C-alpha positions, 0 to 999 in steps of 0.5 A, a space after each residue: 184218532 189213531 196215529 203212528 209212532 216211530 219205534 227203533 230196536 237196537 241197530 235195526 232200522 226204525 219202523 212206524 207202529 200204529 196206535 190204533 186200539 191202544 188205550 194206554 202205554 201197555 197197549 202200545 208196547 204190545 203193538 210194538 212187540 207184534 210189529 217187531 216180531 220175531 225179535 221180541 218173541 221171547 221178551 215180556 212186555 213188562 221188560 220193554 222200556 220206552 226212551 225218547 233218545 237212542 240209547 237213553 234211559 227208559 222213561 220209568 228209569 229216567 223219572 226214578 233217577 231224577 227223583 232220587 
C-alpha cells in the first residue's frame, strides 16, 4: 500500500513524496531525488541522508554515534 511521506530540503518548503514502488529506503531516496529536481540533480543517492528532525543527524550517523 503506497503512502506519502513529508520531505524537506534545506530552507525549502516541505513536500510529500510517494512511496509507491519503493521496496526499501534506497528506492525512497531515489523517489525523493526525482521529486526534488533540479536541486538534487548532481547529488548521488548514496550521499543523501534521512533525518527525523530538521538539522538532525542522518539516521545512519545517529546509530553510529550512539554505538560508539
